[in-house]
VOBA-1610 file (N, C-alpha, C; in pm, whole numbers, padded with zeros to 5 digits, always signed):
BEGIN
Met-01710-03404-02415Met-01579-03342-02438Met-01484-03379-02326Thr-01363-03420-02360Thr-01265-03457-02259Thr-01204-03332-02196Lys-01138-03350-02081Lys-01074-03237-02014Lys-00965-03177-02101Lys-00893-03263-02173Lys-00789-03214-02263Lys-00849-03123-02369Glu-00961-03163-02426Glu-01026-03081-02529Glu-01076-02950-02470Glu-01125-02954-02346Glu-01173-02831-02282Glu-01060-02731-02265Ile-00942-02779-02223Ile-00829-02688-02204Ile-00779-02637-02338Leu-00772-02724-02438Leu-00726-02682-02570Leu-00814-02573-02629Arg-00943-02576-02598Arg-01037-02476-02652Arg-01006-02336-02602Ile-00931-02325-02493Ile-00894-02193-02440Ile-00802-02121-02537Phe-00721-02197-02608Phe-00615-02139-02691Phe-00657-02134-02838Pro-00616-02028-02908Pro-00643-02021-03053Pro-00569-02132-03127Asp-00614-02163-03247Asp-00557-02274-03323Asp-00406-02263-03339Ser-00356-02141-03353Ser-00212-02123-03377Ser-00127-02167-03257Leu-00186-02170-03137Leu-00110-02205-03017Leu-00138-02345-02967Lys-00240-02411-03020Lys-00277-02544-02971Lys-00163-02646-02975Pro-00082-02652-03083Pro+00023-02754-03089Pro+00122-02747-02973Arg+00144-02628-02918Arg+00238-02614-02807Arg+00194-02693-02683Trp+00062-02719-02672Trp+00008-02776-02549Trp-00012-02927-02554Glu+00012-02988-02667Glu-00018-03130-02683Glu+00053-03216-02578Gln+00183-03194-02558Gln+00257-03277-02463Gln+00213-03250-02319Ala+00199-03121-02284Ala+00160-03088-02147Ala+00026-03148-02111Leu-00065-03153-02207Leu-00200-03201-02179Leu-00210-03353-02184Met-00099-03421-02213Met-00099-03566-02199Met-00110-03604-02052Gln-00077-03511-01963Gln-00088-03534-01818Gln-00196-03444-01759Val-00305-03429-01831Val-00408-03332-01791Val-00467-03365-01654Asp-00470-03490-01614Asp-00526-03525-01483Asp-00438-03476-01368Lys-00312-03445-01398Lys-00222-03391-01296Lys-00208-03239-01308Leu-00264-03182-01413Leu-00248-03039-01439Leu-00334-02957-01344Gln-00272-02863-01273Gln-00342-02780-01176Gln-00359-02636-01224Glu-00250-02577-01273Glu-00254-02437-01314Glu-00165-02414-01435Ile-00205-02314-01514Ile-00120-02260-01621Ile-00110-02110-01596Arg+00012-02060-01579Arg+00029-01917-01550Arg+00097-01849-01667Leu+00031-01742-01714Leu+00079-01667-01829Leu+00103-01522-01790Ala+00215-01466-01833Ala+00245-01325-01810Ala+00331-01276-01926Ile+00293-01164-01984Ile+00363-01115-02103Ile+00512-01094-02075Gly+00594-01150-02166Gly+00739-01136-02154Gly+00803-01230-02056Arg+00723-01318-01995Arg+00777-01411-01896Arg+00753-01554-01942Pro+00830-01649-01887Pro+00810-01789-01926Pro+00671-01839-01889Val+00615-01923-01977Val+00488-01989-01948Val+00515-02097-01844Arg+00442-02092-01734Arg+00462-02187-01624Arg+00343-02281-01614Val+00373-02408-01594Val+00271-02513-01585Val+00293-02587-01454Phe+00186-02607-01377Phe+00196-02676-01249Phe+00128-02812-01260Leu+00209-02916-01244Leu+00162-03055-01250Leu+00186-03120-01115Ser+00077-03157-01047Ser+00088-03219-00914Ser+00177-03139-00821Gly+00163-03006-00828Gly+00237-02918-00739Gly+00377-02884-00785Arg+00424-02945-00895Arg+00559-02918-00945Arg+00553-02817-01058Glu+00639-02714-01051Glu+00644-02611-01154Glu+00729-02658-01271Arg+00669-02653-01390Arg+00742-02683-01514Arg+00726-02563-01609Phe+00805-02566-01717Phe+00799-02459-01816Phe+00771-02521-01953Leu+00733-02436-02047Leu+00694-02485-02178Leu+00791-02431-02283Ser+00836-02519-02371Ser+00918-02480-02484Ser+00852-02529-02612Asp+00917-02506-02725Asp+00862-02555-02852Asp+00853-02707-02855Lys+00933-02772-02773Lys+00936-02919-02771Lys+00849-02979-02662Gly+00785-02893-02582Gly+00699-02943-02474Gly+00747-02899-02339Leu+00715-02976-02235Leu+00752-02942-02099Leu+00902-02950-02079Thr+00954-02857-01999Thr+01098-02854-01975Thr+01125-02788-01841Asp+01251-02781-01803Asp+01293-02710-01682Asp+01341-02570-01717Tyr+01370-02491-01615Tyr+01397-02349-01637Tyr+01526-02324-01714Asn+01621-02415-01706Asn+01749-02391-01771Asn+01748-02422-01920Cys+01632-02457-01974Cys+01620-02482-02118Cys+01638-02352-02196Gln+01701-02360-02313Gln+01732-02241-02392Gln+01611-02185-02468Asp+01513-02269-02498Asp+01402-02223-02582Asp+01268-02218-02508Ile+01273-02174-02382Ile+01149-02158-02305Ile+01060-02055-02376Trp+00932-02085-02379Trp+00834-01997-02443Trp+00798-01882-02350Cys+00830-01761-02391Cys+00786-01640-02321Cys+00672-01580-02402Ile+00557-01570-02342Ile+00438-01531-02417Ile+00444-01384-02456Thr+00397-01353-02575Thr+00399-01216-02626Thr+00266-01148-02602Glu+00266-01016-02617Glu+00143-00940-02603Glu+00039-00984-02706Lys+00082-01008-02828Lys-00009-01053-02933Lys-00072-01188-02898Glu+00008-01280-02847Glu-00044-01412-02810Glu-00143-01402-02694Met-00113-01318-02597Met-00205-01300-02484Met-00338-01245-02531Asp-00333-01146-02619Asp-00457-01089-02673Asp-00535-01193-02752Glu-00466-01279-02826Glu-00534-01383-02902Glu-00604-01483-02810Ile-00539-01518-02699Ile-00601-01609-02603Ile-00726-01546-02543Leu-00714-01419-02501Leu-00829-01350-02442Leu-00944-01341-02541Gln-00916-01304-02664Gln-01020-01294-02765Gln-01085-01431-02790Asn-01005-01534-02788Asn-01059-01669-02810Asn-01152-01711-02697Val-01109-01685-02573Val-01191-01721-02457Val-01324-01644-02459Cys-01317-01516-02499Cys-01437-01430-02500Cys-01512-01436-02633Arg-01474-01530-02717Arg-01541-01549-02846Arg-01540-01421-02929His-01429-01349-02919His-01406-01226-02995His-01508-01117-02963Ser-01557-01119-02839Ser-01648-01013-02793Ser-01619-00984-02646Leu-01518-00900-02621Leu-01484-00866-02484Leu-01599-00799-02412Tyr-01680-00725-02486Tyr-01793-00654-02425Tyr-01890-00753-02362Ala-01913-00867-02428Ala-02009-00965-02377Ala-01963-01025-02244Phe-01832-01021-02217Phe-01778-01079-02094Phe-01729-00972-01997Glu-01775-00851-02016Glu-01728-00739-01935Glu-01755-00760-01787Asn-01874-00812-01752Asn-01907-00833-01611Asn-01814-00934-01546Glu-01783-01043-01618Glu-01693-01143-01564Glu-01552-01086-01548Ile-01504-01014-01649Ile-01369-00957-01643Ile-01359-00858-01527Arg-01464-00781-01505Arg-01465-00686-01394Arg-01441-00755-01260Gln-01486-00879-01247Gln-01468-00953-01123Gln-01332-01020-01114Gly-01256-01015-01225Gly-01121-01068-01222Gly-01106-01212-01268Phe-01212-01270-01324Phe-01199-01406-01372Phe-01308-01438-01474Leu-01281-01542-01553Leu-01376-01597-01649Leu-01386-01747-01623Thr-01505-01802-01639Thr-01523-01947-01628Thr-01557-02002-01765Val-01488-02108-01805Val-01509-02166-01937Val-01571-02304-01923Gln-01610-02360-02035Gln-01674-02491-02034Gln-01585-02593-01965Gly-01648-02672-01879Gly-01574-02768-01798Gly-01552-02719-01656Gly-01588-02592-01630Gly-01571-02535-01497Gly-01433-02482-01469His-01347-02475-01570His-01212-02423-01552His-01218-02271-01540Arg-01139-02215-01449Arg-01148-02072-01421Arg-01020-02001-01463Ile-01037-01888-01530Ile-00923-01811-01579Ile-00920-01678-01504Gly-00825-01664-01413Gly-00806-01537-01344Gly-00731-01441-01435Val-00767-01313-01429Val-00703-01212-01514Val-00659-01094-01429Ala-00551-01028-01473Ala-00502-00908-01406Ala-00441-00816-01510Gly-00443-00688-01482Gly-00390-00588-01574Gly-00420-00450-01521Gln-00450-00358-01611Gln-00479-00220-01570Gln-00625-00208-01531Val-00651-00164-01409Val-00787-00151-01358Val-00841-00012-01388Ile-00964-00008-01440Ile-01034+00119-01467Ile-01144+00133-01364Leu-01145+00246-01293Leu-01240+00268-01184Leu-01354+00359-01227Asn-01469+00338-01162Asn-01580+00433-01173Asn-01554+00551-01081Gly-01638+00652-01089Gly-01621+00769-01006Gly-01632+00741-00858Asp-01708+00635-00822Asp-01725+00603-00680Asp-01618+00506-00629Gly-01520+00477-00713Gly-01410+00391-00669Gly-01431+00243-00695Thr-01549+00204-00746Thr-01572+00064-00781Thr-01504+00032-00914Val-01483-00097-00939Val-01414-00139-01060Val-01511-00138-01178Arg-01475-00061-01282Arg-01556-00060-01404Arg-01512-00169-01500Asn-01381-00190-01509Asn-01331-00291-01602Asn-01183-00316-01574Ile-01129-00421-01635Ile-00985-00445-01635Ile-00941-00445-01780Ser-00857-00351-01816Ser-00809-00343-01954Ser-00661-00380-01960His-00608-00390-02080His-00468-00427-02099His-00434-00548-02011Ile-00510-00655-02028Ile-00488-00776-01948Ile-00352-00836-01985Arg-00267-00847-01886Arg-00129-00890-01910Arg-00091-01015-01830Phe-00183-01062-01748Phe-00156-01180-01666Phe-00278-01271-01665Met-00256-01401-01672Met-00364-01499-01664Met-00321-01615-01576Asn-00417-01669-01503Asn-00396-01790-01425Asn-00509-01886-01458Ile-00479-01987-01537Ile-00580-02085-01577Ile-00579-02198-01473Arg-00686-02206-01394Arg-00697-02307-01290Arg-00785-02421-01342Val-00726-02537-01351Val-00795-02653-01409Val-00885-02716-01303Ser-01011-02735-01340Ser-01109-02790-01247Ser-01094-02942-01238His-01084-02990-01114His-01077-03135-01091His-01178-03172-00984Glu-01282-03240-01023Glu-01375-03292-00925Glu-01315-03415-00857Val-01345-03431-00729Val-01305-03552-00657Val-01431-03612-00597Leu-01501-03691-00677Leu-01624-03754-00628Leu-01588-03852-00517Gly-01656-03839-00406Gly-01627-03924-00291Gly-01531-03860-00192Ala-01489-03735-00218Ala-01396-03668-00126Ala-01454-03656+00014Ala-01586-03653+00026Ala-01650-03634+00156Ala-01691-03765+00223Asp-01658-03878+00161Asp-01701-04007+00217Asp-01658-04024+00362Gly-01538-03975+00395Gly-01484-03998+00529Gly-01538-03908+00638Val-01625-03809+00601Val-01677-03717+00704Val-01829-03720+00716Met-01898-03781+00620Met-02044-03770+00618Met-02108-03826+00744Asp-02047-03928+00806Asp-02108-03987+00925Asp-02111-03890+01043Cys-02028-03786+01039Cys-02023-03688+01149Cys-02117-03570+01126Leu-02183-03564+01010Leu-02256-03444+00972Leu-02407-03457+00985Tyr-02454-03569+01036Tyr-02599-03591+01049Tyr-02634-03641+01188Glu-02757-03611+01227Glu-02818-03672+01345Glu-02966-03686+01318Asn-03014-03808+01322Asn-03154-03836+01292Asn-03195-03776+01158Ala-03110-03792+01059Ala-03132-03746+00920Ala-03129-03595+00905Ser-03097-03521+01013Ser-03085-03375+01004Ser-02939-03338+00985Phe-02914-03241+00896Phe-02777-03200+00865Phe-02729-03097+00964Phe-02612-03121+01021Phe-02552-03026+01114Phe-02499-02903+01040Asn-02513-02786+01101Asn-02449-02666+01047Asn-02297-02686+01057Thr-02229-02677+00942Thr-02091-02724+00934Thr-02000-02617+00876Leu-01882-02601+00938Leu-01780-02509+00890Leu-01652-02587+00862Ile-01596-02568+00742Ile-01470-02632+00702Ile-01359-02527+00714Ile-01253-02560+00787Ile-01145-02464+00814Ile-01012-02520+00764Ala-00938-02441+00686Ala-00808-02486+00637Ala-00734-02369+00573Pro-00601-02376+00565Pro-00526-02277+00487Pro-00553-02297+00338Pro-00511-02201+00256Pro-00529-02218+00111Pro-00462-02344+00059Gly-00525-02407-00040Gly-00466-02522-00107Gly-00481-02655-00035Cys-00567-02660+00066Cys-00584-02784+00142Cys-00714-02858+00109Gly-00787-02811+00009Gly-00903-02886-00037Gly-01036-02846+00023Lys-01047-02723+00077Lys-01174-02680+00136Lys-01289-02686+00036Thr-01268-02625-00081Thr-01375-02618-00179Thr-01407-02755-00236Thr-01305-02838-00255Thr-01327-02974-00305Thr-01413-03053-00208Leu-01384-03042-00079Leu-01463-03113+00022Leu-01604-03057+00028Leu-01617-02925+00030Leu-01749-02863+00034Leu-01834-02908-00085Arg-01774-02908-00204Arg-01847-02947-00326Arg-01903-03089-00315Asp-01821-03180-00261Asp-01868-03319-00254Asp-01968-03338-00142Ile-01958-03261-00034Ile-02063-03266+00068Ile-02195-03219+00008Val-02190-03109-00068Val-02309-03059-00136Val-02370-03168-00222Arg-02287-03234-00302Arg-02337-03340-00391Arg-02404-03452-00313Gln-02340-03496-00205Gln-02394-03609-00131Gln-02519-03572-00052Val-02525-03450+00000Val-02647-03404+00068Val-02761-03396-00033Ser-02731-03344-00151Ser-02832-03328-00255Ser-02882-03462-00309Glu-02791-03553-00336Glu-02828-03682-00393Glu-02889-03776-00290Gly-02854-03756-00165Gly-02896-03850-00061Gly-02785-03950-00034Asn-02783-04004+00085Asn-02679-04097+00127Asn-02735-04190+00234Ile-02651-04271+00293Ile-02702-04370+00389Ile-02750-04306+00519Tyr-02718-04176+00538Tyr-02755-04109+00663Tyr-02885-04030+00651Ala-02925-03998+00528Ala-03047-03919+00509Ala-03085-03919+00362Pro-03216-03904+00333Pro-03258-03887+00194Pro-03203-03755+00138Gly-03206-03740+00006Gly-03158-03618-00056Gly-03236-03495-00011Lys-03164-03383+00004Lys-03225-03258+00046Lys-03203-03151-00060Gln-03292-03052-00062Gln-03273-02938-00152Gln-03158-02853-00100Val-03062-02824-00188Val-02944-02747-00148Val-02938-02620-00233Gly-02902-02510-00172Gly-02878-02385-00244Gly-02732-02346-00232Val-02665-02326-00344Val-02523-02289-00346Val-02510-02144-00390Val-02447-02062-00308Val-02414-01925-00346Val-02268-01926-00389Asp-02246-01921-00520Asp-02114-01946-00578Asp-02055-01816-00630Glu-02003-01734-00538Glu-01961-01598-00571Glu-01854-01596-00680Arg-01759-01689-00674Arg-01649-01688-00769Arg-01647-01813-00857Ser-01762-01874-00874Ser-01779-01988-00966Ser-01683-02102-00937Glu-01647-02121-00811Glu-01550-02225-00776Glu-01616-02354-00729Ile-01739-02346-00682Ile-01806-02466-00631Ile-01869-02544-00745Ala-01964-02481-00814Ala-02033-02549-00924Ala-01958-02534-01056Gly-01872-02433-01066Gly-01799-02410-01191Gly-01893-02385-01307Ser-01992-02299-01287Ser-02096-02280-01389Ser-02043-02212-01514Phe-02093-02255-01629Phe-02064-02195-01758Phe-02197-02162-01823Met-02219-02031-01848Met-02348-01984-01900Met-02462-02025-01806Gly-02433-02023-01675Gly-02534-02053-01574Gly-02555-02200-01546Ile-02489-02289-01620Ile-02508-02433-01602Ile-02388-02490-01526Pro-02412-02556-01410Pro-02300-02615-01336Pro-02223-02716-01420Gln-02092-02702-01422Gln-02007-02798-01492Gln-01959-02909-01398Asn-01965-02882-01268Asn-01931-02984-01169Asn-02057-03051-01120Asn-02044-03172-01072Asn-02157-03248-01020Asn-02188-03203-00878Val-02290-03120-00864Val-02330-03073-00731Val-02462-03133-00686Gly-02510-03234-00759Gly-02630-03305-00715Gly-02756-03258-00784Met-02854-03349-00794Met-02974-03319-00872Met-03071-03227-00799Arg-03054-03208-00668Arg-03145-03121-00592Arg-03077-02991-00554Thr-02979-02948-00632Thr-02901-02829-00598Thr-02929-02715-00695Asp-02963-02599-00638Asp-02979-02475-00715Asp-02856-02389-00692Val-02815-02315-00796Val-02691-02238-00788Val-02716-02092-00827Leu-02668-02001-00742Leu-02659-01860-00776Leu-02514-01833-00812Asp-02485-01816-00939Asp-02348-01804-00985Asp-02305-01659-00998Gly-02184-01629-00950Gly-02129-01495-00963Gly-02198-01390-00877Cys-02269-01436-00775Cys-02345-01343-00689Cys-02270-01323-00558Pro-02251-01199-00512Pro-02187-01177-00382Pro-02255-01258-00272Lys-02176-01306-00177Lys-02227-01399-00076Lys-02347-01347+00002Ile-02334-01225+00052Ile-02440-01175+00141Ile-02572-01159+00065Gln-02568-01094-00052Gln-02690-01080-00131Gln-02741-01216-00175Gly-02647-01305-00211Gly-02686-01437-00259Gly-02756-01519-00152Met-02709-01512-00029Met-02773-01588+00078Met-02915-01540+00102Met-02939-01411+00085Met-03074-01359+00100Met-03162-01400-00018Leu-03108-01392-00139Leu-03184-01430-00258Leu-03217-01579-00258Met-03126-01660-00209Met-03143-01805-00215Met-03262-01851-00131Arg-03304-01771-00035Arg-03415-01812+00050Arg-03542-01838-00030Ser-03558-01769-00144Ser-03678-01787-00225Ser-03686-01926-00288Met-03573-01999-00292Met-03571-02135-00347Met-03599-02241-00240Ala-03623-02197-00117Ala-03659-02286-00005Ala-03561-02402+00011Pro-03431-02374+00024Pro-03335-02483+00041Pro-03337-02537+00184Ala-03307-02666+00198Ala-03289-02725+00330Ala-03149-02694+00382Val-03054-02680+00289Val-02915-02648+00324Val-02865-02540+00228Val-02797-02439+00282Val-02734-02335+00201Val-02583-02348+00215Ala-02513-02354+00102Ala-02367-02369+00102Ala-02300-02246+00045Val-02191-02203+00107Val-02118-02085+00063Val-01970-02104+00094Asp-01885-02052+00006Asp-01740-02071+00018Asp-01674-01945+00073Glu-01576-01964+00159Glu-01486-01858+00207Glu-01558-01740+00269Ile-01625-01766+00382Ile-01678-01657+00461Ile-01563-01596+00540Gly-01590-01483+00607Gly-01480-01422+00681Gly-01508-01281+00728Ser-01635-01246+00743Ser-01666-01112+00791Ser-01787-01118+00884Cys-01804-01013+00960Cys-01921-01004+01047Cys-02050-01005+00967Glu-02047-00942+00849Glu-02167-00938+00764Glu-02203-01078+00715Asp-02102-01159+00684Asp-02128-01298+00645Asp-02197-01373+00758Met-02149-01354+00880Met-02209-01422+00994Met-02353-01379+01015Lys-02380-01251+00995Lys-02517-01202+01010Lys-02609-01267+00908Ala-02560-01280+00782Ala-02640-01343+00677Ala-02664-01490+00707Leu-02562-01560+00759Leu-02580-01700+00796Leu-02684-01714+00907Ser-02680-01621+01001Ser-02777-01624+01110Ser-02919-01608+01057Gln-02936-01522+00956Gln-03067-01504+00896Gln-03114-01631+00824Ile-03020-01701+00761Ile-03053-01827+00694Ile-03108-01927+00797Leu-03041-01935+00912Leu-03086-02027+01016Leu-03226-01993+01065Lys-03257-01864+01073Lys-03390-01822+01118Lys-03499-01862+01020Cys-03459-01885+00894Cys-03555-01928+00792Cys-03570-02080+00788Gly-03498-02150+00875Gly-03514-02294+00884Gly-03417-02376+00802Ser-03321-02312+00736Ser-03222-02386+00657Ser-03098-02413+00742Ser-03030-02522+00709Ser-02898-02547+00766Ser-02793-02478+00679Val-02670-02463+00732Val-02566-02395+00656Val-02440-02481+00648Leu-02370-02465+00537Leu-02242-02531+00512Leu-02149-02425+00456Ala-02032-02406+00518Ala-01944-02297+00475Ala-01798-02336+00494Thr-01710-02256+00432Thr-01566-02273+00452Thr-01506-02140+00496Ile-01387-02148+00555Ile-01315-02028+00597Ile-01166-02060+00599His-01082-01960+00570His-00937-01977+00581His-00897-01975+00728Gly-00808-02065+00765Gly-00759-02065+00902Gly-00695-02197+00938Asn-00640-02201+01060Asn-00575-02322+01111Asn-00634-02371+01242Ser-00705-02283+01312Ser-00746-02315+01448Ser-00878-02247+01480Met-00933-02284+01596Met-01054-02218+01643Met-01026-02072+01675Glu-00903-02043+01713Glu-00868-01902+01739Glu-00883-01820+01612Asp-00843-01877+01497Asp-00860-01807+01370Asp-01007-01785+01339Val-01088-01886+01365Val-01233-01874+01340Val-01292-01761+01422His-01258-01757+01549His-01311-01652+01635His-01261-01514+01593Lys-01137-01507+01552Lys-01079-01378+01513Lys-01157-01317+01397Phe-01196-01400+01301Phe-01267-01350+01184Phe-01414-01324+01212Met-01471-01396+01304Met-01616-01397+01311Met-01680-01322+01426Tyr-01607-01290+01528Tyr-01672-01217+01637Tyr-01719-01080+01590Met-01841-01050+01620Met-01895-00917+01589Met-01891-00834+01717Glu-01812-00730+01714Glu-01799-00645+01832Glu-01926-00563+01854Arg-01987-00584+01968Arg-02105-00506+02007Arg-02093-00475+02156Ser-02167-00377+02199Ser-02166-00348+02342Ser-02236-00462+02414Gly-02178-00509+02521Gly-02235-00620+02596Gly-02139-00660+02704Gln-02186-00747+02792Gln-02104-00783+02905Gln-01976-00855+02864Asp-01987-00943+02763Asp-01867-01016+02724Asp-01792-00949+02610Gly-01847-00844+02550Gly-01777-00771+02446Gly-01766-00846+02316Arg-01831-00964+02307Arg-01815-01045+02188Arg-01923-01021+02084Gly-02042-00991+02128Gly-02147-00963+02033Gly-02239-01081+02012Glu-02325-01067+01913Glu-02439-01158+01894Glu-02407-01279+01808Tyr-02317-01264+01712Tyr-02299-01369+01612Tyr-02173-01449+01636Arg-02166-01518+01749Arg-02051-01601+01779Arg-02060-01731+01699Pro-01947-01786+01653Pro-01949-01908+01573Pro-02022-02022+01640Glu-02000-02038+01771Glu-02062-02151+01841Glu-02215-02139+01847Met-02268-02022+01815Met-02413-02006+01810Met-02468-02045+01673Ile-02380-02070+01579Ile-02424-02106+01443Ile-02384-02248+01406Phe-02258-02286+01431Phe-02208-02413+01378Phe-02211-02525+01482Asp-02243-02645+01433Asp-02246-02765+01516Asp-02127-02856+01489Arg-02061-02835+01374Arg-01946-02917+01338Arg-01838-02829+01275Tyr-01712-02854+01314Tyr-01597-02786+01257Tyr-01502-02891+01200Ile-01475-02884+01070Ile-01385-02978+01005Ile-01254-02906+00972Phe-01143-02951+01030Phe-01012-02890+01006Phe-00934-02976+00907Leu-00884-02911+00800Leu-00807-02981+00699Leu-00660-02940+00706Glu-00575-03027+00656Glu-00433-02997+00644Glu-00377-03071+00523Lys-00258-03032+00480Lys-00191-03100+00370Lys-00051-03140+00417Lys-00022-03271+00400Lys+00111-03322+00432Lys+00158-03410+00318Ala+00280-03386+00273Ala+00338-03460+00161Ala+00248-03453+00039Gly+00184-03337+00021Gly+00100-03315-00096Gly-00037-03379-00089Ile-00073-03439+00025Ile-00201-03507+00039Ile-00287-03432+00139Cys-00412-03401+00098Cys-00506-03332+00186Cys-00575-03433+00278Thr-00579-03402+00406Thr-00644-03490+00502Thr-00727-03408+00601Val-00821-03475+00667Val-00896-03415+00776Val-00813-03429+00903Arg-00774-03317+00960Arg-00691-03321+01081Arg-00774-03357+01203Lys-00894-03299+01213Lys-00984-03331+01323Lys-01122-03274+01293Ile-01221-03327+01361Ile-01357-03276+01354Ile-01403-03247+01497Leu-01453-03126+01519Leu-01501-03085+01651Leu-01651-03068+01648Asp-01715-03086+01764Asp-01857-03055+01774Asp-01873-02907+01807Gly-01997-02864+01827Gly-02024-02723+01849Gly-01965-02666+01976His-01925-02754+02068His-01865-02709+02194His-01713-02717+02191Gly-01657-02756+02076Gly-01513-02764+02064Gly-01454-02896+02105Asn-01537-02997+02128Asn-01487-03129+02165Asn-01452-03210+02041Val-01341-03283+02047Val-01299-03366+01934Val-01391-03486+01923Ile-01450-03503+01805Ile-01534-03621+01782Ile-01473-03715+01680Ser-01365-03669+01613Ser-01296-03756+01519Ser-01155-03705+01498Ala-01061-03800+01488Ala-00922-03763+01458Ala-00899-03770+01309Lys-00774-03789+01267Lys-00738-03779+01126Lys-00814-03877+01038Arg-00854-03828+00921Arg-00920-03909+00820Arg-00871-03865+00683Ala-00885-03953+00587Ala-00850-03918+00449Ala-00959-03833+00389Val-00923-03750+00290Val-01021-03672+00213Val-01035-03737+00077
//
């Protein structure tokens, strides 16, 4: 199935014709944003466009399509195969993953349990369809810095949102799993809390994460890292860490003999330390789980002129071992 066909399957038959022109540029399509009573917005290579009966247009067009409540409900029913109950767990987490690894974020009225946890999201009035794009080879420019004597360094990828952290992590996972010129393939365990790394659909990865990779899909990071130990991975990968509890779980993974690969939001080592220091009583006041006690490599990403690049790579002591590289 082509990517165009995967996206078209999201929409009921009555709405499919509206998307024909927009999906002619499916390789540039990043997001589709839907909100009841508002214009349908389409993002192509970072540029915001709108949809009319005649196809893509700019905002000043007279016949921009504003999605109705009925149309939104039809899309949701179509995605859930006319059984919202069957997808209740996914909706509760705020997103659905469809075939091809494309992710549909949802928002609306939240229904809480008595303990304050989310029971469900009803009256869904907003959707963000994020189109999955694999970039095979995205990690080619960094792999030489991630090994020593065929052993994988514990690695942290740092960047602001939208700079390609998950894309880079995914391709590192694939190359570690498949094997490369620096080491034979290793068993990898991916804890994919929000289905963004493997893009699993019905438990099956839709993205190429390598033949030696096991995936825990939709599982919270901390519990997932503990569960993944039973699969005896050589490397455990997780996206978007950022708490003391995450650091503690990573430390436990290291004690079991696995290496770790992770990402975090930030711009600098100061940001990394801010998120990760665990305050405990001690002479330095920093605590037990300092980043430099876990990671051997730090990869900093940035985006300039719409292109994601590696700004620098540091070793575990903060020394620069590589300057700018392409992603």
